[in-house]
C-alpha positions, 0 to 999 in steps of 0.5 A, a space after each residue: 282389316 278387322 278380324 274377329 276372334 271367338 274365345 271359347 271355354 276350355 270345356 268347349 275346346 276339349 269337346 271340339 278337340 275330342 270330336 276332331 280326334 274321333 273323326 280323324 282317328 276313330 274312337 280307339 285311335 283317339 284313346 291311344 292318342 290321349 294315352 300318348 299325350 298324357 303319358 299317364 304321369 310319372 313315377 310309381 304313386 302306389 309305392 311312393 305314397 307310403 314313403 311319405 314321412 309320418 308328420 304331425 300337424 305341429 311338425 308341418 307348422 314348425 317346418 313352414 315356420 322355419 322356412 319362412 324364418 330362413 327366407 327372411 334371414 338369407 343374406 
């Protein structure tokens, strides 16, 4: 028994999926489903974006260097 599998691009799978959701749920139901599925992320980006430390490029490079050094010196 031979079975042929047709691989589709991600964009086509999304298009077909959205069309199926609209057909089954209607446009509003599709939007509500997508909101439930995505859940809008987590956390409070607006508040958290201001909690990042003020680092210079040199600070970041030093941190990366220190992490690399400690990675190779672990027992």
